[in-house]
N, C-alpha and C positions, 0 to 999 in steps of 0.2 A: 636601784642598784642590783636587785635580784634579777631583773630583766636583762641587764647588761651581762651579768655572770652567766645566765642561761644562754644568751646569744653567743658569748665567747666559747662556752663549752660545745655548743652546736657547731660553731665554726671550726673548732679544733677537731671534732668528730668528722666533719666533712673533709677537712684537710687530710686526716688519716686515711679516709676512704679514697680520696683522690690519689694519694701517694700509693696506696695499694693497687689501684687500677693502672697507674702509670708503670709500676713495677711489673705487673702482669703483662701489660702491652709491650714493654721493653723486652721481656723474656720471649714473648711470642714473635716479635720482630727479629730477634737474634736467631731463634730457631728457624724461622722462615728464610733468613739470609743464608744460614748453613745449608738448608735444603736446596736453595737455588744454586749455591756454589757446587754442591754435589751433582746437580743436574747438568750444569755447564761442563764440569769435568767429564762426566759420563758421555755427554754429546761429543766432546773432543775425542774421547777414546773410540767412540763409534765411527767418527769421521776418519780417524787414522786407520782403523781396521777395514773400513770400506775401500780405502785406497789400496791396501794390501790385497784385498779380495779382487779388486779390478786388475791389479798386476798379475795375480795368479790366473785369473780368467783369460787374460791376454796371452799368457804363456800356453795355456791349454788349447786355446783356439789356434795358435800358431802351430802347435804340435799336431793338431787335428788336420790342419791344412796340409802340412808336410806329409802326413800319413796318407791323406787322400791322393796327393800328387804321386807318392811312391806306389800306391796301389794302381793308379792309372798307368804309370810307366810299366809296371810289372805286367798288367793285363795286355798292354800293347806288345810287350816282348814275347808273350806266350801265344 
């Protein structure tokens, strides 16, 4: 009978330890999921901003081309 009681107590202790490990693993998984979500959101923002930068660069290049054309015309006229 004492052996059964000792085994039951050991099993209960093991179950508490397993529950603690599962709780810790769950918390780590939730934290990791939040971190991944933040990374995905940040990558989306970077992508949006890169499109805007490309648009601005295209406008600047267009302005530079027009300026070079105007300078060429001015030089020919003088």
